[in-house]
C-alpha positions in Angstrom: 49.1 -34.3 84.4 50.4 -31.1 82.8 47.8 -28.3 82.6 47.8 -25.9 79.7 49.3 -22.6 80.6 48.1 -19.2 79.7 50.4 -16.5 78.5 53.3 -16.8 81.0 54.4 -13.2 80.4 51.2 -11.8 81.8 51.5 -9.7 84.9 50.3 -10.8 88.3 46.8 -10.0 89.4 46.2 -6.4 90.4 43.2 -4.6 91.6 41.1 -5.5 88.5 39.6 -9.0 88.2 40.6 -10.8 85.0 38.5 -13.9 84.0 40.4 -17.1 83.8 39.6 -20.6 82.5 41.5 -23.3 84.3 44.9 -23.0 85.9 46.2 -22.6 89.4 45.5 -19.5 91.6 48.3 -18.9 94.2 47.2 -16.7 97.1 50.4 -15.2 98.6 50.9 -14.5 102.3 52.5 -11.5 103.8 55.9 -12.5 102.4 55.3 -12.7 98.7 58.9 -13.3 97.7 59.0 -16.5 99.8 56.9 -18.5 97.2 58.1 -17.0 93.9 60.3 -20.1 93.4 57.2 -22.3 93.6 55.3 -20.1 91.1 58.2 -20.2 88.7 58.7 -23.9 89.2 55.0 -24.6 88.5 55.2 -22.5 85.4 58.2 -24.4 84.2 56.1 -27.5 84.7 53.6 -26.0 82.2 51.0 -25.1 84.8 48.9 -22.0 84.2 49.6 -20.0 87.3 48.3 -16.7 88.5 49.0 -15.1 91.9 47.3 -12.5 94.0 47.3 -11.2 97.5 45.0 -12.4 100.3 42.9 -9.2 100.1 41.9 -9.9 96.5 41.6 -13.7 96.9 37.8 -14.1 97.1 37.2 -11.7 94.2 39.7 -13.6 92.0 38.2 -17.0 93.0 34.8 -15.7 91.9 36.1 -14.5 88.6 37.9 -17.7 87.4 37.2 -21.3 86.7 40.3 -22.6 88.7 41.6 -26.1 88.8 42.9 -25.5 92.4 43.7 -22.7 94.8 47.0 -22.7 96.6 47.0 -20.8 99.9 50.4 -19.7 101.3 50.0 -20.1 105.1 53.6 -19.9 106.1 53.5 -16.3 107.3 50.0 -16.2 108.8 48.4 -19.6 109.3 45.2 -18.3 111.0 44.5 -15.9 108.2 45.0 -18.7 105.7 42.6 -21.0 107.5 40.0 -18.2 107.7 40.4 -17.6 103.9 40.0 -21.3 103.2 36.8 -21.5 105.2 35.5 -18.4 103.3 36.3 -20.0 99.9 34.8 -23.3 101.0 31.6 -21.6 102.0 31.2 -20.6 98.4 32.4 -23.6 96.5 32.4 -27.3 97.5 35.6 -29.4 97.3 34.4 -31.2 94.2 34.2 -27.8 92.4 37.3 -26.1 93.8 40.2 -28.0 95.5 42.2 -25.9 98.1 45.9 -26.7 98.8 47.6 -25.1 101.8 51.3 -24.5 102.1 52.4 -24.5 105.8 55.8 -24.4 107.6 56.0 -27.8 109.4 52.5 -27.5 110.8 51.5 -29.9 113.6 48.7 -32.4 113.5 46.4 -30.1 115.3 47.0 -27.3 112.8 46.5 -29.7 109.8 43.2 -30.8 111.4 42.1 -27.1 111.6 43.0 -26.7 108.0 41.0 -29.8 106.9 38.1 -28.7 109.1 38.2 -25.4 107.3 37.8 -27.2 103.9 41.3 -27.6 102.7 41.7 -30.5 100.3 45.5 -31.0 100.9 48.1 -29.6 103.3 51.8 -29.6 102.2 54.6 -28.9 104.6 57.3 -26.5 103.5 59.9 -26.5 102.3 58.3 -28.7 99.5 59.7 -30.1 96.3 58.1 -28.4 93.3 57.7 -31.7 91.5 55.8 -33.1 94.5 53.6 -30.1 94.6 53.0 -30.3 90.9 52.1 -34.0 91.1 49.6 -33.4 93.9 48.1 -30.5 92.1 47.8 -32.6 88.9 46.0 -35.3 90.9 43.5 -32.8 92.4 42.9 -31.3 89.0 42.3 -34.7 87.4 39.9 -35.6 90.2 38.1 -32.3 89.6 37.9 -33.0 85.9 36.6 -36.5 86.4 34.0 -35.2 88.9 32.9 -32.5 86.5 32.7 -35.0 83.6 30.6 -37.3 85.8 28.4 -34.4 86.8 28.0 -33.4 83.1 27.1 -36.9 82.1 24.6 -37.1 85.0 23.2 -33.7 83.9 23.0 -34.9 80.3 21.3 -38.1 81.4 18.9 -36.2 83.6 18.2 -33.8 80.7 17.5 -36.7 78.4 15.4 -38.4 81.0 13.5 -35.1 81.6 13.2 -34.6 77.9 11.7 -38.1 77.4 9.4 -37.5 80.4 8.3 -34.2 79.0 7.8 -35.7 75.5 5.7 -38.5 77.0 3.7 -36.2 79.1 3.2 -33.9 76.1 2.1 -36.9 74.0 -0.5 -37.9 76.7 -1.8 -34.3 77.0 -1.9 -33.9 73.3 -3.8 -37.1 72.8 -6.3 -36.1 75.5 -6.7 -32.7 73.9 -7.2 -34.2 70.4 -9.8 -36.6 71.7 -11.8 -33.6 73.1 -11.3 -31.4 70.0 -14.4 -30.7 67.9 -12.6 -28.6 65.3 -11.1 -30.6 62.4 -8.7 -27.8 61.3 -7.5 -27.2 64.8 -7.0 -30.9 65.4 -4.9 -31.3 62.2 -2.7 -28.3 63.1 -2.2 -29.6 66.6 -1.1 -33.0 65.2 1.4 -31.4 62.8 2.9 -28.9 65.3 3.1 -31.5 68.1 4.8 -33.9 65.8 7.4 -31.3 65.0 7.9 -30.6 68.7 8.3 -34.3 69.6 10.8 -34.8 66.8 12.6 -31.4 67.3 12.6 -30.9 63.6 12.7 -27.9 61.3 9.3 -28.4 59.6 6.6 -30.7 58.5 3.9 -31.2 55.8 0.6 -33.1 56.1 -1.2 -34.9 53.2 -4.7 -36.3 53.4 -6.0 -39.3 51.3 -8.9 -38.3 49.1 -11.8 -40.2 47.8 -10.1 -40.1 44.4 -7.2 -42.2 45.7 -4.7 -39.3 45.8 -2.7 -37.4 48.4 -3.8 -33.8 48.8 -1.5 -31.2 50.5 -3.4 -30.3 53.7 -1.0 -28.3 55.9 2.5 -27.0 56.2 4.4 -25.5 59.2 5.9 -23.0 56.9 4.0 -20.1 55.3 4.7 -21.3 51.7 1.5 -21.7 49.7 0.3 -25.3 49.4 0.6 -26.9 46.0 -2.7 -27.4 44.2 -1.5 -30.6 42.5 -2.3 -34.0 44.1 -0.2 -37.1 44.1 -2.0 -40.2 42.7 -1.7 -43.4 44.8 -1.9 -45.5 41.7 -0.5 -44.9 38.2 -3.5 -43.7 36.1 -2.3 -45.7 33.1 -1.3 -49.0 34.5 -3.1 -49.0 37.9 0.1 -50.0 39.6 1.0 -48.6 43.1 2.8 -45.3 42.7 5.6 -46.3 45.1 8.3 -44.0 43.7 7.1 -41.3 46.1 7.9 -41.8 49.8 4.6 -40.2 51.0 2.6 -42.6 48.7 4.7 -45.6 49.9 3.8 -44.7 53.5 0.1 -44.3 52.6 -0.1 -47.6 50.7 1.9 -49.7 53.1 0.9 -48.0 56.4 4.6 -47.9 57.3 6.8 -45.1 58.5 9.9 -44.3 56.4 13.1 -42.7 57.7 15.6 -41.1 55.3 18.9 -39.9 56.8 20.1 -38.0 53.7 17.7 -36.9 51.0 20.6 -36.3 48.5 21.9 -39.9 48.7 18.5 -41.6 48.8 17.9 -44.0 45.9 14.7 -45.8 46.9 12.3 -43.0 46.2 11.9 -40.1 43.8 12.7 -37.0 45.9 13.1 -34.7 42.9 10.2 -32.6 44.2 12.0 -32.0 47.5 15.2 -31.1 45.8 13.4 -28.8 43.4 11.8 -27.1 46.4 15.2 -26.7 48.0 16.6 -25.1 44.8 13.7 -22.7 44.5 13.6 -21.7 48.2 17.2 -21.9 49.2 16.3 -24.4 51.9 18.2 -27.6 52.2 16.5 -30.8 53.2 18.8 -33.5 54.7 16.9 -35.9 57.0 13.2 -36.9 56.5 10.6 -38.9 58.2 7.2 -39.9 56.9 4.6 -41.3 59.2 1.1 -42.7 58.4 -2.0 -41.2 60.0 -3.9 -44.4 60.6 -5.8 -45.9 63.5 -4.5 -49.1 64.9 -5.4 -51.8 62.4 -7.0 -49.4 60.0 -6.0 -47.9 56.6 -4.2 -44.6 56.5 -6.2 -41.5 56.1 -3.2 -39.3 55.6 0.6 -38.9 55.9 2.9 -36.7 58.0 6.2 -35.8 56.5 8.9 -34.1 58.7 12.1 -32.5 57.6 15.5 -32.0 59.2 15.7 -33.3 62.8 17.8 -31.0 65.0 20.3 -32.0 67.7 18.8 -30.4 70.9 22.3 -29.5 72.2 24.1 -28.3 69.1 21.2 -27.4 66.7 22.9 -29.5 63.9 20.8 -31.4 61.4 20.8 -35.1 62.4 18.9 -38.3 61.5 15.5 -38.7 63.1 15.5 -40.4 66.5 13.6 -43.8 66.1 12.3 -43.5 69.6 10.8 -40.1 68.9 9.5 -41.4 65.6 7.6 -44.2 67.5 6.0 -41.5 69.7 4.9 -39.6 66.6 3.4 -42.8 65.1 1.4 -43.3 68.3 0.3 -39.6 68.2 -0.8 -40.0 64.5 -2.7 -43.1 65.4 -4.5 -41.3 68.2 -5.2 -38.4 65.9 -6.6 -40.8 63.2 -9.0 -42.1 65.8 -10.0 -38.6 66.9 -10.5 -37.6 63.2 -12.6 -40.7 62.6 -14.7 -39.9 65.7 -15.0 -36.3 64.6 -16.1 -37.3 61.1 -18.6 -39.8 62.6 -20.0 -37.1 64.9 -20.2 -34.7 62.0 -21.9 -37.3 59.9 -24.4 -38.1 62.6 -25.0 -34.4 63.0 -25.5 -33.9 59.3 -27.8 -37.0 59.2 -29.8 -35.7 62.1 -30.2 -32.3 60.6 -31.1 -33.9 57.2 -33.7 -36.1 58.8 -35.2 -33.2 60.7 -35.4 -31.1 57.5 -36.9 -34.1 55.7 -39.5 -34.4 58.4 -40.3 -30.7 58.3 -40.5 -30.5 54.5 -42.6 -33.7 54.5 -45.1 -32.0 56.9 -45.2 -29.0 54.6 -45.6 -31.2 51.5 -48.4 -33.2 53.3 -50.7 -30.3 52.9 -50.7 -27.3 50.6 -52.2 -25.3 53.4 -48.9 -25.4 55.4 -46.8 -24.5 52.4 -43.2 -23.9 53.5 -44.2 -23.0 57.1 -41.8 -25.5 58.7 -38.9 -24.0 56.7 -39.7 -20.3 57.1 -40.5 -20.4 60.9 -37.0 -21.6 61.8 -35.4 -19.0 59.6 -37.5 -16.2 61.2 -36.9 -17.5 64.7 -33.1 -17.7 64.2 -33.1 -14.0 63.0 -35.2 -12.9 65.9 -33.0 -14.9 68.4 -29.9 -13.2 66.9 -31.5 -9.8 67.4 -32.1 -10.7 71.1 -28.5 -11.8 71.5 -27.2 -8.6 69.9 -29.3 -6.4 72.3 -27.0 -4.4 74.6 -29.7 -2.8 76.6 -33.3 -3.4 77.5 -35.0 -6.6 78.7 -32.7 -8.8 76.5 -29.3 -7.3 77.4 -28.4 -10.4 79.5 -29.8 -13.0 77.0 -27.4 -14.9 74.7 -26.8 -18.2 73.2 -23.2 -18.7 74.3 -22.1 -21.6 72.1 -22.7 -23.2 68.8 -24.3 -26.1 70.6 -27.0 -23.7 72.1 -27.7 -22.3 68.6 -27.9 -25.9 67.3 -30.4 -26.8 70.1 -32.6 -23.8 69.2 -32.4 -24.4 65.5 -33.4 -28.1 65.8 -36.3 -27.1 68.1 -37.5 -24.6 65.6 -37.3 -27.1 62.7 -39.3 -29.7 64.8 -41.9 -27.2 66.1 -44.7 -28.8 64.1 -43.4 -32.4 63.8 -46.6 -33.7 65.5 -48.6 -32.7 62.4 -47.5 -36.0 60.8 -50.3 -37.5 62.9 -53.0 -35.0 61.8 -55.2 -36.2 58.9 -54.9 -34.2 55.8 -58.7 -33.8 55.4 -58.8 -32.1 58.8 -55.8 -29.8 58.1 -57.2 -29.1 54.6 -60.8 -28.7 55.7 -62.0 -25.7 53.7 -65.8 -26.3 54.1 -67.9 -27.5 57.0 -69.1 -30.7 55.3 -65.7 -31.7 54.0 -64.1 -34.9 55.1 -62.2 -36.8 52.4 -64.4 -34.9 50.0 -66.9 -32.1 50.2 -70.2 -33.7 51.2 -72.2 -30.7 50.0 -72.6 -32.7 46.8 -74.5 -35.4 48.6 -76.8 -32.8 50.1 -77.2 -31.1 46.7 -78.3 -34.5 45.2 -81.0 -34.7 47.8 -82.2 -31.2 46.8 -82.0 -32.4 43.2 -84.2 -35.4 44.1 -86.8 -33.2 45.8 -86.9 -31.0 42.8 -87.4 -34.0 40.5 -90.1 -35.2 42.8 -91.9 -31.9 42.5 -91.6 -32.0 38.7 -92.9 -35.6 38.7 -95.9 -34.7 40.8 -96.6 -31.7 38.4 -96.4 -33.9 35.3 -98.6 -36.6 36.9 -101.2 -34.0 37.8 -101.2 -32.5 34.4 -101.6 -36.0 32.8 -104.6 -36.6 35.1 -106.0 -33.3 34.2 -106.1 -32.1 37.8 -103.4 -29.4 37.6 -104.6 -25.9 38.4 -103.1 -22.4 38.3 -103.1 -22.4 42.1 -101.0 -25.6 42.0 -98.7 -24.0 39.5 -98.1 -21.0 41.7 -97.5 -23.3 44.7 -95.2 -25.4 42.6 -93.1 -22.4 41.5 -92.9 -21.2 45.0 -91.7 -24.5 46.3 -89.1 -24.8 43.6 -87.9 -21.3 44.5 -87.8 -22.2 48.2 -85.7 -25.3 47.4 -83.3 -23.2 45.5 -83.1 -20.7 48.3 -82.7 -23.3 50.9 -79.8 -25.0 49.1 -78.1 -21.7 48.5 -78.4 -21.0 52.2 -77.0 -24.4 53.1 -74.2 -23.9 50.6 -73.3 -20.5 52.1 -73.3 -22.0 55.6 -71.0 -24.7 54.4 -68.4 -22.2 53.2 -68.0 -20.7 56.6 -67.1 -17.2 55.5 -69.6 -15.6 57.9 -70.4 -16.3 61.6 -73.7 -18.0 62.2 -76.3 -16.4 64.5 -79.1 -18.2 66.3 -81.6 -17.6 63.5 -79.3 -19.3 61.0 -79.0 -22.3 63.2 -82.8 -22.5 63.5 -83.1 -22.2 59.7 -80.7 -25.1 59.2 -82.8 -27.2 61.6 -85.9 -26.4 59.7 -84.4 -27.1 56.3 -82.8 -30.3 57.6 -86.2 -31.6 58.9 -87.6 -31.7 55.4 -87.8 -35.3 54.1 -86.9 -36.9 50.9 -87.6 -40.5 49.7 -84.8 -43.1 49.5 -85.5 -46.1 47.2 -82.2 -48.0 47.5 -80.5 -50.0 50.2 -77.8 -47.7 51.8 -75.9 -50.7 53.2 -74.9 -52.1 49.8 -71.2 -51.6 48.7 -70.0 -50.7 52.2 -66.9 -52.1 53.9 -67.1 -54.1 57.1 -66.0 -51.1 59.1 -68.7 -48.9 57.6 -71.3 -51.5 58.2 -70.2 -51.7 61.9 -70.9 -48.0 62.3 -74.6 -48.7 61.2 -75.2 -51.6 63.5 -77.2 -49.5 65.9 -79.5 -48.2 63.1 -82.5 -50.4 62.2 -83.0 -51.6 58.7 -85.9 -49.6 57.1 -88.3 -50.9 54.5 -87.9 -49.3 51.1 -88.9 -46.8 50.0 -88.4 -44.8 53.1 -88.4 -41.1 54.0 -85.2 -39.5 55.4 -84.4 -36.0 56.6 -82.7 -33.7 54.2 -80.0 -33.0 56.8 -79.3 -35.3 59.7 -77.0 -36.2 62.6 -77.0 -40.0 62.7 -75.3 -42.4 65.1 -73.0 -43.5 62.2 -71.6 -40.0 62.2 -70.1 -40.4 65.6 -66.5 -41.7 65.7 -65.7 -43.0 69.1 -62.4 -41.8 70.7 -60.2 -44.9 71.3 -58.9 -45.5 74.8 -55.4 -45.1 73.5 -56.1 -41.6 72.4 -56.6 -40.3 75.9 -54.0 -37.8 77.1 -51.1 -39.3 79.1 -51.1 -37.6 82.5 -47.3 -38.1 82.8 -46.8 -35.2 80.4 -48.8 -32.7 82.3 -51.2 -31.8 79.4 -54.1 -29.5 80.3 -56.5 -29.6 77.4 -60.2 -29.9 77.2 -60.6 -33.2 75.3 -63.9 -33.7 73.4 -65.8 -36.9 74.1 -65.8 -38.1 70.6 -62.9 -38.4 68.1 -65.1 -37.0 65.3 -68.7 -36.0 64.9 -69.5 -35.9 61.2 -73.2 -35.1 61.6 -74.4 -32.9 58.8 -76.4 -30.5 60.9 -73.6 -30.6 63.6 -71.0 -29.5 61.1 -73.1 -27.0 59.2 -74.0 -25.4 62.5 -70.4 -24.5 63.4 -70.7 -20.8 64.2 -67.3 -19.6 63.0 -64.9 -21.2 60.6 -65.2 -24.7 59.2 -63.9 -26.9 62.1 -66.0 -28.6 64.7 -64.8 -28.8 68.3 -63.4 -32.3 67.7 -61.6 -31.2 64.5 -60.2 -28.1 66.2 -58.9 -30.3 69.0 -57.4 -32.8 66.4 -55.4 -29.9 64.9 -54.3 -28.6 68.3 -53.4 -32.1 69.3 -50.4 -31.9 67.0 -48.7 -30.1 69.9 -49.5 -33.1 72.2 -47.8 -35.4 69.7 -44.9 -33.0 69.2 -44.2 -33.0 72.9 -44.7 -36.8 73.3 -42.5 -37.6 70.3 -39.7 -35.3 71.3 -39.7 -36.0 75.1 -39.4 -39.7 74.4 -36.4 -39.2 72.1 -33.0 -39.8 73.7 -31.6 -36.4 72.8 -27.9 -35.9 73.9 -27.3 -33.5 76.8 -26.6 -30.5 74.7 -30.0 -30.9 72.9 -32.1 -31.5 76.0 -34.2 -28.3 75.5 -35.3 -29.2 72.0 -38.7 -30.5 73.2 -39.2 -27.3 75.1 -38.4 -25.0 72.2 -40.5 -27.1 69.8 -43.5 -27.7 72.1 -44.3 -24.3 73.6 -45.1 -22.0 70.6 -48.8 -22.3 71.2 -48.6 -21.4 74.9 -49.8 -18.0 75.8 -48.6 -15.2 78.1 -51.9 -15.3 80.0 -51.6 -19.1 80.7 -54.5 -20.0 78.4 -52.5 -21.7 75.7 -52.0 -25.3 74.9 -51.0 -28.1 75.4 -50.0 -27.4 79.1 -51.3 -23.9 79.8 -47.9 -22.7 80.8 -47.6 -19.2 82.3 -45.0 -16.5 81.6 -42.8 -17.7 84.4 -42.5 -21.1 82.6 -41.8 -19.7 79.1 -38.2 -19.1 78.3 -37.1 -16.3 75.8 -36.5 -18.8 73.0 -40.0 -20.3 73.5 -41.5 -16.8 73.3 -39.5 -16.1 70.2 -40.9 -19.3 68.6 -44.5 -18.1 69.3 -43.9 -14.7 67.5 -42.2 -16.3 64.5 -45.0 -18.9 64.2 -47.8 -16.4 64.3 -46.3 -13.9 61.9 -45.4 -16.5 59.3 -48.9 -17.9 59.5 -50.6 -14.5 59.1 -48.4 -13.3 56.2 -47.9 -16.6 54.3 -48.8 -16.2 50.6 -49.0 -19.9 49.7 -52.1 -20.9 51.7 -54.9 -21.9 49.3 -57.6 -21.4 51.8 -56.9 -17.7 52.6 -55.4 -14.6 51.1 -52.1 -13.4 52.6 -52.4 -10.5 55.0 -50.5 -7.3 54.3 -47.9 -6.3 57.0 -50.2 -3.6 58.3 -53.0 -6.0 59.1 -50.7 -8.8 60.4 -48.9 -6.4 62.7 -52.1 -4.9 63.9 -53.4 -8.3 64.8 -50.2 -9.2 66.7 -50.3 -5.8 68.5 -53.7 -6.8 69.9 -52.3 -10.2 70.9 -49.2 -8.7 72.7 -49.3 -9.2 76.4 -51.9 -11.9 76.4 -51.0 -14.2 73.6 -47.4 -13.2 72.8 -44.6 -11.5 74.7 -44.8 -7.8 74.2 -41.0 -7.3 74.6 -40.3 -9.9 72.0 -42.9 -8.4 69.6 -41.3 -4.9 70.0 -37.9 -6.3 69.4 -39.2 -8.0 66.3 -40.3 -4.6 65.0 -37.5 -2.3 66.2 -34.7 -4.7 65.1 -36.1 -4.7 61.5 -36.4 -8.5 61.5 -40.0 -8.3 60.3 -39.1 -6.1 57.3 -36.0 -8.2 56.3 -38.2 -11.3 56.4 -41.0 -9.6 54.4 -38.6 -8.5 51.6 -37.4 -12.1 51.3 -40.7 -14.0 51.5 -43.7 -11.7 51.0 -45.2 -10.3 47.9 -44.4 -6.7 47.2 -48.0 -5.6 47.6 -48.0 -7.0 51.1 -45.2 -4.8 52.3 -47.1 -1.6 53.2 -45.2 -0.8 56.5 -41.8 0.9 56.7 -42.1 2.5 60.1 -43.2 0.0 62.7 -43.5 2.5 65.6 -47.3 2.7 65.4 -47.6 -1.0 65.9 -45.3 -1.3 68.9 -47.0 -2.8 71.9 -47.4 -1.2 75.3 -45.3 -3.0 77.9 -46.6 -2.6 81.5 -43.2 -2.8 83.1 -41.5 -0.3 80.7 
């Protein structure tokens, strides 16, 4: 084989190293003129030959990519062998053959040369043609070895690339299945698709509910077109298959185009127009559906200009890589579907929670929008605690959106147990009120007594036995009836606390009798009749007390209404479910609720805890029952339903208590009370700080301005009479 020769007029090597590509390096011995004929002969045979002295040999070997090195050992065999060993220590025989020229060397000397790494040993004098043939053979072997090594490297690179692509696909699929951010997932899908295909760019379309393709993402920074591509012709309703992206979406089939400008199956005028406008040239294209296995496409990926990994030239898309992208898109579709399902479930859950809360508010006008405003106030106060950089809350924080979601749901559900509380108990505005205000029944009895007095007067006058003394007594009795009813009516309203003398007066008034002439069992339901089974039937007419506590007024507590000890409730449960006795209710010393009714209202916390702790909340919502079920606990351990102490009440639980009390005190939509101004509400809460509510939370509530921001949004202007909260701050023992 003839080797291409460099410029044959070039001078021999000197002290400087000149880089060479191919050719023969001849290392001369101590008698350089002895091998000049060989050098000239090789050059005539069109070999590229350069020569140098032994001192510069290693440097010249390192500078060039030589086909072979020829060592002249005729003048100093030992030095040539040493040089051969030095060269071989740097380069293996497959990379750089070494040929030694020796003067009739014996077999032992040849063995020394081969042991030193020489590839061939030629005895001199030697025929130039023979030397050229042997050098050509070595050079060809070297070329073949290098080609084989290059092919192995290329194969190894391809194998490594495939392995990397496959590993990347697996890692990406795992990452997408764990992703909770739709935008991040879509971007990851598009960018990883471009990486797998080694292409210049890509575009993502999503199928809309209006049966169109909407531009969703691009790898380039160009603005996304606002227009959408219809999947079906608006006029005829036929599939709009002229567009390759639509074809892919309709048929759930990938389409590969090797040259956009010779493609005739699809309308690619939009792509060409983009090229004209941007100066970019699209050649190859691949569209892939985003669809779960066996499902309809939810989007389309469109990739442009696959690049050769070795040359960078635009080439057709690799079918094998395209199959990987299809698998990636299918996995992404599943991840998107799961993400949409999770989001839908989350939205449904939030909606159900809000529906429940607003239903509780709508159930009674007395609660107004309490279940809506308390979460809002609690979230603002929690944010203030998270923002604190010093003080008792400097280490408190909700560290993820899931923790915020957990607290928000707990706040919305804080009164969910009120669905079990009867409206007539929640709405009880007077002491005798049940389904209706029973003061009217009592009033009718007073009316009957008055008419009895009038009848007695008229009868006496007709009989001629009426006297002035009787008239005076009659007038006094009528006045006393009026006064007694007015007193009973005032007691019924419950605006003033009752002292012992008032209780005695009620008993005296109640003991007065009136006459009943009709059967009080007629027109009753079976349940009502059952409540009177223990009362004897009395002959008519009969006398009855004006106010009475009768056996029928006692509603027995069902066995199923006993507290479940598994929940750790610590509440004093009244013996009876209700006691509707007239004297018993009118004798309530403060407010309008009996002990049984007060417990029934407080019992909403029992039902809140039981309902929520029985619900299978996911792991990230496991504290919802805690946040919802502790806002009536107290810092002194005297709250309900579990009498938890401060060491058992978390910061979010304490926040809920402050938010609940402040909203209840200042609410302007309670028909049974006037809204309190800020000054009065904050003064009440200041007295509660430390025993009922957490003093640090209350001070944060004031100093952060949360109270005032909430007031400006929800309170009447005349209620906002505090701008400086400092006088209302609570004393904190540990401060």
